[in-house]
KEPAZA-144294 format. One record per residue: x, y, z of N, C-alpha, C in turn; residue number from 1; residue in one letter. Coordinates in steps of 0.001 Angstrom, whole numbers, always signed. Layout:
N
+---------+---------+---------+---------+---------+---------+---------+---------+---------+-----+--------+
:      nx :      ny :      nz :     cax :     cay :     caz :      cx :      cy :      cz : num : residu :
+---------+---------+---------+---------+---------+---------+---------+---------+---------+-----+--------+
:       X :       Y :       Z :       X :       Y :       Z :       X :       Y :       Z : NUM :      A :
...
+---------+---------+---------+---------+---------+---------+---------+---------+---------+-----+--------+
This chain:
71
+---------+---------+---------+---------+---------+---------+---------+---------+---------+-----+--------+
:      nx :      ny :      nz :     cax :     cay :     caz :      cx :      cy :      cz : num : residu :
+---------+---------+---------+---------+---------+---------+---------+---------+---------+-----+--------+
:  -17797 :  +14671 :   -1397 :  -18116 :  +13245 :   -1939 :  -18239 :  +12383 :    -853 :   1 :      A :
:  -17117 :  +12334 :     -19 :  -16901 :  +11160 :   +1029 :  -18385 :  +11324 :   +2002 :   2 :      A :
:  -18712 :  +12398 :   +2339 :  -19930 :  +12367 :   +3231 :  -21233 :  +11808 :   +2314 :   3 :      Q :
:  -21267 :  +12050 :   +1109 :  -22298 :  +11544 :    +250 :  -22299 :  +10104 :    +239 :   4 :      A :
:  -21020 :   +9389 :    +511 :  -20904 :   +7946 :    +442 :  -20307 :   +7389 :    -796 :   5 :      G :
:  -19580 :   +8256 :   -1453 :  -18825 :   +7780 :   -2503 :  -17511 :   +6991 :   -2032 :   6 :      E :
:  -17290 :   +5778 :   -2422 :  -16148 :   +4938 :   -1895 :  -14799 :   +5392 :   -2122 :   7 :      A :
:  -14654 :   +5827 :   -3527 :  -13261 :   +6397 :   -3717 :  -13040 :   +7604 :   -2964 :   8 :      G :
:  -13967 :   +8472 :   -2704 :  -13614 :   +9753 :   -1853 :  -13368 :   +9358 :    -304 :   9 :      A :
:  -14038 :   +8173 :    +134 :  -13875 :   +7919 :   +1445 :  -12640 :   +7375 :   +1725 :  10 :      M :
:  -12065 :   +6517 :    +652 :  -10864 :   +5788 :    +801 :   -9663 :   +7158 :    +851 :  11 :      S :
:  -10118 :   +8097 :    -162 :   -9062 :   +9260 :    -207 :   -8845 :   +9829 :   +1060 :  12 :      N :
:  -10133 :  +10135 :   +1686 :  -10055 :  +10809 :   +3003 :   -9414 :   +9869 :   +4160 :  13 :      L :
:   -9683 :   +8647 :   +3966 :   -8884 :   +7754 :   +4848 :   -7446 :   +7937 :   +4855 :  14 :      G :
:   -6852 :   +7953 :   +3509 :   -5522 :   +8145 :   +3210 :   -4922 :   +9513 :   +3763 :  15 :      F :
:   -5849 :  +10442 :   +3615 :   -5387 :  +12084 :   +4088 :   -5199 :  +11876 :   +5588 :  16 :      A :
:   -6134 :  +11105 :   +6343 :   -6068 :  +11159 :   +7785 :   -4870 :  +10076 :   +8064 :  17 :      Y :
:   -4579 :   +9148 :   +7457 :   -3602 :   +8161 :   +7623 :   -2277 :   +9009 :   +7710 :  18 :      A :
:   -2119 :   +9807 :   +6520 :    -781 :  +10315 :   +6499 :    -806 :  +11672 :   +6788 :  19 :      T :
:   -1704 :  +12505 :   +7288 :   -1782 :  +13798 :   +7738 :   -1597 :  +14703 :   +6709 :  20 :      G :
:   -2057 :  +14409 :   +5485 :   -2109 :  +15124 :   +4209 :   -3464 :  +16139 :   +4187 :  21 :      T :
:   -3184 :  +17504 :   +4583 :   -4137 :  +18338 :   +4470 :   -5122 :  +18417 :   +5688 :  22 :      G :
:   -5030 :  +17421 :   +6782 :   -5648 :  +17373 :   +7796 :   -4663 :  +16895 :   +9036 :  23 :      V :
:   -5109 :  +16972 :  +10289 :   -4218 :  +16496 :  +11329 :   -4338 :  +14743 :  +11255 :  24 :      A :
:   -3147 :  +14321 :  +11459 :   -2887 :  +12798 :  +11187 :   -3806 :  +12176 :  +12369 :  25 :      Q :
:   -4735 :  +11292 :  +11896 :   -5732 :  +10553 :  +12993 :   -5835 :   +9048 :  +12553 :  26 :      D :
:   -5365 :   +8094 :  +13099 :   -5310 :   +6677 :  +12775 :   -6971 :   +6345 :  +12823 :  27 :      D :
:   -7692 :   +6635 :  +13978 :   -8834 :   +6416 :  +14176 :   -9859 :   +6822 :  +13152 :  28 :      A :
:   -9844 :   +8013 :  +12712 :  -10600 :   +8670 :  +11572 :  -10228 :   +7965 :  +10219 :  29 :      Q :
:   -8902 :   +7641 :  +10188 :   -8386 :   +6952 :   +8908 :   -9239 :   +5822 :   +8750 :  30 :      A :
:   -9007 :   +4736 :   +9762 :   -9632 :   +3569 :  +10038 :  -11180 :   +3659 :   +9364 :  31 :      F :
:  -11976 :   +4506 :  +10272 :  -13301 :   +4693 :  +10124 :  -13522 :   +4916 :   +8571 :  32 :      Q :
:  -12903 :   +5715 :   +7896 :  -13190 :   +6156 :   +6454 :  -12722 :   +4957 :   +5635 :  33 :      W :
:  -11593 :   +4268 :   +5878 :  -11377 :   +3121 :   +5062 :  -12364 :   +1971 :   +5152 :  34 :      Y :
:  -12882 :   +1788 :   +6448 :  -13788 :    +868 :   +6739 :  -15190 :    +996 :   +6060 :  35 :      E :
:  -15507 :   +2373 :   +5811 :  -16649 :   +2556 :   +5257 :  -16549 :   +2274 :   +3799 :  36 :      R :
:  -15365 :   +2764 :   +3084 :  -15252 :   +2352 :   +1717 :  -14851 :    +981 :   +1442 :  37 :      A :
:  -14407 :    +258 :   +2439 :  -14286 :   -1185 :   +2196 :  -15682 :   -1897 :   +2293 :  38 :      A :
:  -16658 :   -1578 :   +3248 :  -17826 :   -2046 :   +3389 :  -18596 :   -1852 :   +1922 :  39 :      D :
:  -18194 :    -842 :    +907 :  -18827 :    -731 :    -319 :  -18047 :   -1658 :   -1280 :  40 :      Q :
:  -17163 :   -2394 :   -1033 :  -16490 :   -3130 :   -1982 :  -15040 :   -2796 :   -2512 :  41 :      G :
:  -14581 :   -1484 :   -2195 :  -13596 :    -964 :   -2609 :  -12259 :   -1619 :   -2071 :  42 :      L :
:  -11512 :   -2372 :   -3078 :  -10401 :   -3374 :   -2638 :   -9423 :   -2587 :   -2045 :  43 :      I :
:   -8948 :   -1224 :   -2624 :   -7747 :    -550 :   -1706 :   -8191 :    -305 :    -462 :  44 :      R :
:   -9404 :    -122 :    -309 :   -9953 :    +133 :   +1138 :   -9949 :    -932 :   +2042 :  45 :      A :
:  -10438 :   -2162 :   +1443 :  -10233 :   -3324 :   +2287 :   -8851 :   -3823 :   +2705 :  46 :      Q :
:   -7844 :   -3598 :   +1691 :   -6443 :   -3734 :   +1947 :   -6052 :   -2699 :   +3047 :  47 :      T :
:   -6337 :   -1517 :   +2898 :   -5941 :    -673 :   +3988 :   -6447 :    -746 :   +5494 :  48 :      A :
:   -7562 :   -1422 :   +5356 :   -8447 :   -1784 :   +6615 :   -7601 :   -2866 :   +7281 :  49 :      T :
:   -7310 :   -4047 :   +6496 :   -6553 :   -5116 :   +6908 :   -5264 :   -4851 :   +7557 :  50 :      A :
:   -4431 :   -3873 :   +6723 :   -3142 :   -3377 :   +7214 :   -3404 :   -2740 :   +8622 :  51 :      L :
:   -4567 :   -1899 :   +8674 :   -4605 :   -1122 :  +10153 :   -4787 :   -2261 :  +11101 :  52 :      F :
:   -5649 :   -3032 :  +10896 :   -5795 :   -4226 :  +11869 :   -4589 :   -4848 :  +12049 :  53 :      H :
:   -3902 :   -5199 :  +11216 :   -2560 :   -5895 :  +11479 :   -1525 :   -5146 :  +12207 :  54 :      A :
:   -1514 :   -3873 :  +11991 :    -666 :   -2987 :  +12712 :   -1190 :   -2337 :  +13991 :  55 :      Q :
:   -2515 :   -2661 :  +14321 :   -3176 :   -2205 :  +15475 :   -3477 :    -531 :  +15380 :  56 :      G :
:   -3506 :    -129 :  +14322 :   -3622 :   +1253 :  +14079 :   -5027 :   +1723 :  +13957 :  57 :      R :
:   -5706 :   +2601 :  +14812 :   -6739 :   +3081 :  +14679 :   -7984 :   +2173 :  +15131 :  58 :      G :
:   -7592 :    +940 :  +15539 :   -8636 :    -100 :  +15874 :   -7908 :   -1060 :  +16803 :  59 :      T :
:   -8686 :   -1742 :  +17811 :   -8000 :   -2793 :  +18527 :   -7629 :   -4023 :  +17628 :  60 :      P :
:   -6572 :   -4555 :  +17861 :   -6003 :   -5521 :  +17159 :   -6383 :   -6874 :  +17394 :  61 :      R :
:   -7580 :   -7414 :  +16595 :   -8261 :   -8825 :  +17066 :   -7384 :   -9850 :  +16394 :  62 :      P :
:   -6273 :  -10277 :  +17145 :   -5333 :  -11298 :  +16573 :   -6137 :  -12657 :  +16184 :  63 :      I :
:   -7068 :  -13136 :  +17038 :   -7733 :  -14415 :  +16757 :   -8579 :  -14387 :  +15428 :  64 :      K :
:   -8944 :  -13071 :  +14852 :   -9730 :  -13057 :  +13771 :   -9086 :  -12523 :  +12586 :  65 :      D :
:   -7725 :  -12187 :  +12726 :   -6904 :  -11507 :  +11715 :   -6891 :  -12329 :  +10493 :  66 :      L :
:   -7046 :  -13693 :  +10638 :   -6706 :  -14324 :   +9360 :   -8073 :  -14222 :   +8480 :  67 :      H :
:   -9210 :  -13944 :   +9096 :  -10469 :  -13823 :   +8309 :  -10454 :  -12599 :   +7559 :  68 :      K :
:   -9731 :  -11471 :   +7878 :   -9584 :  -10201 :   +7309 :   -8883 :  -10452 :   +6016 :  69 :      I :
:   -7781 :  -11278 :   +6079 :   -6850 :  -11513 :   +4798 :   -7561 :  -12557 :   +3820 :  70 :      Y :
:   -8562 :  -13255 :   +4319 :   -9077 :  -14326 :   +3277 :   -9770 :  -13584 :   +2267 :  71 :      Q :
+---------+---------+---------+---------+---------+---------+---------+---------+---------+-----+--------+
Protein backbone atom coordinates (compact mmCIF):
# COMPACT_ATOMS: atom_id res chain seq x y z
CA ALA A 1 0.00 0.00 0.00
CA ALA A 2 2.89 2.39 0.74
CA GLN A 3 4.37 1.71 -2.70
CA ALA A 4 0.95 2.52 -4.18
CA GLY A 5 0.96 5.92 -2.48
CA GLU A 6 -1.45 5.42 0.42
CA ALA A 7 -0.47 8.08 2.98
CA GLY A 8 -1.33 6.07 6.09
CA ALA A 9 0.70 3.11 4.89
CA MET A 10 3.63 5.38 4.05
CA SER A 11 3.52 6.85 7.55
CA ASN A 12 3.35 3.36 9.08
CA LEU A 13 6.37 2.31 7.04
CA GLY A 14 8.17 5.44 8.23
CA PHE A 15 7.42 4.42 11.80
CA ALA A 16 8.70 0.90 11.13
CA TYR A 17 12.01 2.28 9.83
CA ALA A 18 12.24 4.84 12.64
CA THR A 19 11.83 2.19 15.33
CA GLY A 20 13.33 -0.84 13.61
CA THR A 21 10.03 -2.72 13.82
CA GLY A 22 10.15 -5.58 11.31
CA VAL A 23 12.94 -3.90 9.32
CA ALA A 24 16.45 -2.66 10.03
CA GLN A 25 16.28 0.73 11.76
CA ASP A 26 17.08 3.43 9.19
CA ASP A 27 16.42 7.12 9.90
CA ALA A 28 16.96 8.16 6.27
CA GLN A 29 14.34 5.68 5.02
CA ALA A 30 11.99 6.67 7.84
CA PHE A 31 12.30 10.34 6.93
CA GLN A 32 11.67 9.66 3.24
CA TRP A 33 8.47 7.71 3.95
CA TYR A 34 7.24 10.25 6.48
CA GLU A 35 7.96 13.08 4.04
CA ARG A 36 6.01 11.39 1.24
CA ALA A 37 3.02 10.92 3.56
CA ALA A 38 3.36 14.48 4.87
CA ASP A 39 3.27 15.82 1.31
CA GLN A 40 -0.19 14.25 1.02
CA GLY A 41 -1.35 16.17 4.08
CA LEU A 42 -1.20 13.43 6.73
CA ILE A 43 -0.81 15.36 9.98
CA ARG A 44 0.97 12.63 11.95
CA ALA A 45 3.55 12.35 9.17
CA GLN A 46 3.97 16.14 9.09
CA THR A 47 4.62 16.05 12.83
CA ALA A 48 7.13 13.21 12.46
CA THR A 49 8.91 15.06 9.65
CA ALA A 50 9.19 18.18 11.81
CA LEU A 51 10.57 16.16 14.72
CA PHE A 52 13.12 14.46 12.46
CA HIS A 53 14.24 17.90 11.25
CA ALA A 54 14.47 19.20 14.81
CA GLN A 55 16.48 16.19 15.94
CA GLY A 56 18.63 15.99 12.81
CA ARG A 57 17.47 12.43 12.14
CA GLY A 58 17.61 11.15 8.57
CA THR A 59 18.08 14.60 7.09
CA PRO A 60 20.37 17.60 7.55
CA ARG A 61 19.04 19.93 10.21
CA PRO A 62 18.13 23.28 8.57
CA ILE A 63 18.12 25.46 11.69
CA LYS A 64 17.38 28.69 9.79
CA ASP A 65 14.20 27.19 8.27
CA LEU A 66 13.08 25.09 11.22
CA HIS A 67 10.49 27.65 12.32
CA LYS A 68 8.72 27.27 8.95
CA ILE A 69 8.26 23.55 9.55
CA TYR A 70 6.45 24.19 12.82
CA GLN A 71 4.10 26.87 11.42
